[in-house]
DSSP file (Angstrom, degrees, kcal/mol; ACC not computed):
  #  RESIDUE AA STRUCTURE BP1 BP2  ACC     N-H-->O    O-->H-N    N-H-->O    O-->H-N    TCO  KAPPA ALPHA  PHI   PSI    X-CA   Y-CA   Z-CA
    1    1 A X     >        0   0    0      0, 0.0     4,-2.5     0, 0.0     5,-0.2   0.000 360.0 360.0 360.0 -40.6 -126.7   38.5  -12.3
    2    2 A X  H  >  +     0   0    0      2,-0.2     4,-2.6     1,-0.2     5,-0.2   0.890 360.0  52.0 -68.1 -38.6 -126.0   39.1   -8.6
    3    3 A X  H  > S+     0   0    0      2,-0.2     4,-3.0     1,-0.2     5,-0.2   0.930 112.9  44.5 -62.5 -44.6 -126.7   42.8   -9.0
    4    4 A X  H  >>S+     0   0    0      2,-0.2     4,-2.7     1,-0.2     5,-0.7   0.902 112.2  52.3 -67.6 -40.8 -130.0   42.1  -10.7
    5    5 A X  I  X>S+     0   0    0     -4,-2.5     5,-1.8     1,-0.2     4,-1.3   0.935 115.7  41.1 -59.2 -46.6 -130.9   39.4   -8.1
    6    6 A X  I  <>S+     0   0    0     -4,-2.6     5,-3.1     3,-0.2     6,-0.3   0.953 120.4  42.3 -66.7 -49.0 -130.3   41.8   -5.3
    7    7 A X  I  <5S+     0   0    0     -4,-3.0     5,-0.4    -5,-0.2    -2,-0.2   0.916 125.1  29.7 -67.9 -45.6 -131.9   44.9   -6.9
    8    8 A X  I  <5S+     0   0    0     -4,-2.7    -3,-0.2    -5,-0.2    -1,-0.2   0.861 132.7  25.2 -87.7 -36.4 -135.0   43.4   -8.4
    9    9 A X  I  X<S+     0   0    0     -4,-1.3     4,-2.0    -5,-0.7    -3,-0.2   0.939 127.5  31.4 -93.8 -60.4 -135.7   40.5   -6.0
   10   10 A X  I  ><S+     0   0    0     -5,-1.8     4,-2.4     2,-0.2     5,-0.2   0.947 122.6  45.0 -70.3 -49.4 -134.3   41.1   -2.6
   11   11 A X  H  ><S+     0   0    0     -5,-3.1     4,-2.8     1,-0.2     5,-0.2   0.906 113.6  51.1 -62.1 -41.1 -134.5   44.9   -2.5
   12   12 A X  H  > S+     0   0    0     -5,-0.4     4,-2.5    -6,-0.3    -1,-0.2   0.903 110.2  49.4 -64.0 -39.8 -138.1   44.8   -3.9
   13   13 A X  H  X S+     0   0    0     -4,-2.0     4,-2.0     2,-0.2    -2,-0.2   0.923 112.0  48.0 -64.0 -44.3 -139.1   42.3   -1.2
   14   14 A X  H  X S+     0   0    0     -4,-2.4     4,-1.4     1,-0.2    -2,-0.2   0.928 112.8  48.7 -62.0 -44.7 -137.6   44.4    1.6
   15   15 A X  H  X S+     0   0    0     -4,-2.8     4,-3.1     1,-0.2     5,-0.4   0.898 108.5  53.8 -63.4 -40.0 -139.3   47.5    0.2
   16   16 A X  H  X S+     0   0    0     -4,-2.5     4,-2.0     1,-0.2     5,-0.2   0.907 108.8  48.8 -61.1 -40.4 -142.7   45.7    0.0
   17   17 A X  H  < S+     0   0    0     -4,-2.0     4,-0.3     1,-0.2    -1,-0.2   0.768 118.5  40.0 -71.8 -23.7 -142.5   44.7    3.6
   18   18 A X  H  < S+     0   0    0     -4,-1.4     4,-0.2    -3,-0.2    -2,-0.2   0.796 121.7  39.1 -93.0 -30.4 -141.6   48.2    4.7
   19   19 A X  H >X S+     0   0    0     -4,-3.1     4,-1.9    -5,-0.2     3,-1.6   0.858 102.6  67.2 -87.8 -37.5 -143.9   50.2    2.4
   20   20 A X  T 3< S+     0   0    0     -4,-2.0    -1,-0.1    -5,-0.4    -3,-0.1   0.812  91.7  60.9 -60.5 -33.0 -147.1   48.0    2.5
   21   21 A X  T 34 S+     0   0    0     -4,-0.3    -1,-0.3    -5,-0.2     3,-0.2   0.805 111.2  42.6 -63.0 -23.6 -147.9   48.6    6.2
   22   22 A X  T <4 S+     0   0    0     -3,-1.6     2,-0.6     1,-0.3    -2,-0.2   0.897 123.2  34.2 -85.9 -44.5 -148.2   52.3    5.3
   23   23 A X     <  -     0   0    0     -4,-1.9    -1,-0.3     2,-0.1     5,-0.1  -0.953  65.0-170.9-114.7 114.7 -150.1   52.0    2.0
   24   24 A X        +     0   0    0     -2,-0.6     2,-0.2    -3,-0.2    -4,-0.1   0.037  63.7  60.9 -95.1  26.9 -152.6   49.1    1.9
   25   25 A X  S >> S-     0   0    0     -5,-0.0     3,-1.2     0, 0.0     4,-0.7  -0.643 107.1 -67.6-136.1-165.3 -153.4   49.4   -1.7
   26   26 A X  H 3> S+     0   0    0      1,-0.3     4,-2.9    -2,-0.2     3,-0.2   0.720 117.9  72.6 -64.6 -22.2 -151.8   49.2   -5.2
   27   27 A X  H 3> S+     0   0    0      1,-0.2     4,-2.0     2,-0.2    -1,-0.3   0.876  92.2  56.8 -60.9 -37.0 -149.8   52.4   -4.6
   28   28 A X  H <> S+     0   0    0     -3,-1.2     4,-0.8     1,-0.2    -1,-0.2   0.883 112.8  40.1 -61.5 -38.8 -147.5   50.6   -2.1
   29   29 A X  H  X S+     0   0    0     -4,-0.7     4,-1.0    -3,-0.2     3,-0.5   0.901 112.8  55.1 -75.3 -42.0 -146.6   48.0   -4.8
   30   30 A X  H  X S+     0   0    0     -4,-2.9     4,-0.8     1,-0.2    -2,-0.2   0.793 103.2  56.5 -64.1 -29.1 -146.4   50.6   -7.6
   31   31 A X  H  X S+     0   0    0     -4,-2.0     4,-1.2     1,-0.2    -1,-0.2   0.848 100.7  57.9 -71.3 -33.7 -143.9   52.7   -5.7
   32   32 A X  H  X S+     0   0    0     -4,-0.8     4,-2.5    -3,-0.5     5,-0.3   0.828  95.3  64.4 -69.8 -30.7 -141.4   49.8   -5.3
   33   33 A X  H  X S+     0   0    0     -4,-1.0     4,-2.6     1,-0.2     5,-0.2   0.954 104.8  40.4 -62.8 -53.9 -141.0   49.2   -9.0
   34   34 A X  H  X S+     0   0    0     -4,-0.8     4,-2.4     1,-0.2    -1,-0.2   0.864 115.4  53.8 -64.5 -32.2 -139.4   52.5  -10.1
   35   35 A X  H  X S+     0   0    0     -4,-1.2     4,-2.5     2,-0.2    -1,-0.2   0.952 113.2  41.0 -64.6 -48.5 -137.2   52.5   -6.9
   36   36 A X  H  X S+     0   0    0     -4,-2.5     4,-2.4     2,-0.2     5,-0.2   0.874 114.9  51.5 -70.7 -36.0 -135.8   49.0   -7.6
   37   37 A X  H  X S+     0   0    0     -4,-2.6     4,-2.5    -5,-0.3    -1,-0.2   0.932 113.0  46.3 -63.2 -44.0 -135.4   49.6  -11.3
   38   38 A X  H  X S+     0   0    0     -4,-2.4     4,-2.5    -5,-0.2    -2,-0.2   0.916 113.5  47.2 -64.9 -44.3 -133.5   52.8  -10.6
   39   39 A X  H  X S+     0   0    0     -4,-2.5     4,-2.4     2,-0.2    -1,-0.2   0.902 113.6  48.3 -65.2 -40.4 -131.3   51.3   -8.0
   40   40 A X  H  X S+     0   0    0     -4,-2.4     4,-2.4     2,-0.2    -2,-0.2   0.920 112.4  48.7 -65.7 -43.2 -130.5   48.3  -10.2
   41   41 A X  H  X S+     0   0    0     -4,-2.5     4,-2.3    -5,-0.2    -2,-0.2   0.911 111.4  50.1 -62.7 -42.3 -129.7   50.5  -13.1
   42   42 A X  H  X S+     0   0    0     -4,-2.5     4,-2.3     2,-0.2    -2,-0.2   0.927 111.5  47.8 -62.3 -45.4 -127.5   52.7  -11.0
   43   43 A X  H  X S+     0   0    0     -4,-2.4     4,-2.5     1,-0.2    -1,-0.2   0.889 111.4  51.0 -63.4 -39.2 -125.6   49.7   -9.7
   44   44 A X  H  X S+     0   0    0     -4,-2.4     4,-2.6     2,-0.2    -1,-0.2   0.889 110.1  49.6 -66.3 -38.4 -125.2   48.3  -13.2
   45   45 A X  H  X S+     0   0    0     -4,-2.3     4,-2.5     2,-0.2    -2,-0.2   0.906 111.9  48.0 -65.6 -41.3 -123.8   51.6  -14.4
   46   46 A X  H  X S+     0   0    0     -4,-2.3     4,-2.4     2,-0.2    -2,-0.2   0.924 113.2  48.1 -64.3 -43.9 -121.3   51.8  -11.6
   47   47 A X  H  X S+     0   0    0     -4,-2.5     4,-2.6     2,-0.2     5,-0.2   0.922 112.1  49.2 -62.3 -44.5 -120.3   48.2  -12.2
   48   48 A X  H  X S+     0   0    0     -4,-2.6     4,-2.4     1,-0.2    -2,-0.2   0.921 111.8  48.0 -62.2 -45.1 -119.9   48.8  -15.9
   49   49 A X  H  X S+     0   0    0     -4,-2.5     4,-2.4     2,-0.2    -1,-0.2   0.900 112.4  49.9 -63.1 -40.6 -117.8   51.9  -15.4
   50   50 A X  H  X S+     0   0    0     -4,-2.4     4,-2.3     2,-0.2    -2,-0.2   0.927 112.7  45.6 -63.5 -45.6 -115.6   50.1  -12.9
   51   51 A X  H  X S+     0   0    0     -4,-2.6     4,-2.2     2,-0.2    -2,-0.2   0.864 112.5  51.3 -68.9 -35.2 -115.0   47.1  -15.2
   52   52 A X  H  X S+     0   0    0     -4,-2.4     4,-1.6    -5,-0.2    -1,-0.2   0.918 111.7  47.0 -66.0 -43.0 -114.3   49.5  -18.1
   53   53 A X  H  X S+     0   0    0     -4,-2.4     4,-1.5     1,-0.2    -2,-0.2   0.893 112.0  51.4 -63.8 -40.2 -111.8   51.4  -16.1
   54   54 A X  H  X S+     0   0    0     -4,-2.3     4,-1.3     1,-0.2    -2,-0.2   0.883 108.3  50.3 -65.7 -39.6 -110.2   48.1  -14.9
   55   55 A X  H  X S+     0   0    0     -4,-2.2     4,-0.7     1,-0.2    -1,-0.2   0.820 106.7  55.8 -71.0 -29.1 -109.9   46.8  -18.5
   56   56 A X  H  < S+     0   0    0     -4,-1.6     3,-0.5     1,-0.2    -1,-0.2   0.861 105.0  53.0 -68.2 -35.0 -108.2   50.0  -19.5
   57   57 A X  H  < S+     0   0    0     -4,-1.5    -1,-0.2     1,-0.2    -2,-0.2   0.848 105.1  55.2 -66.3 -34.7 -105.6   49.6  -16.8
   58   58 A X  H  <        0   0    0     -4,-1.3    -1,-0.2     1,-0.2    -2,-0.2   0.698 360.0 360.0 -74.3 -19.1 -104.8   46.1  -18.0
   59   59 A X     <        0   0    0     -4,-0.7    -1,-0.2    -3,-0.5    -2,-0.1   0.476 360.0 360.0 -74.4 360.0 -104.0   47.3  -21.6
């Protein structure tokens, strides 16, 4: 939940405030979606791999 909150909400807001001054149209908004989806997916994959590795150690 924290990864998704950070990736989709906080990161997207930060990107919107940094990208929108350069592009004043829908492109500025459209660019942030794939970036935040990709970063969130990457963080979730890293978290999943870490937790899987950790559970194997406990067995």
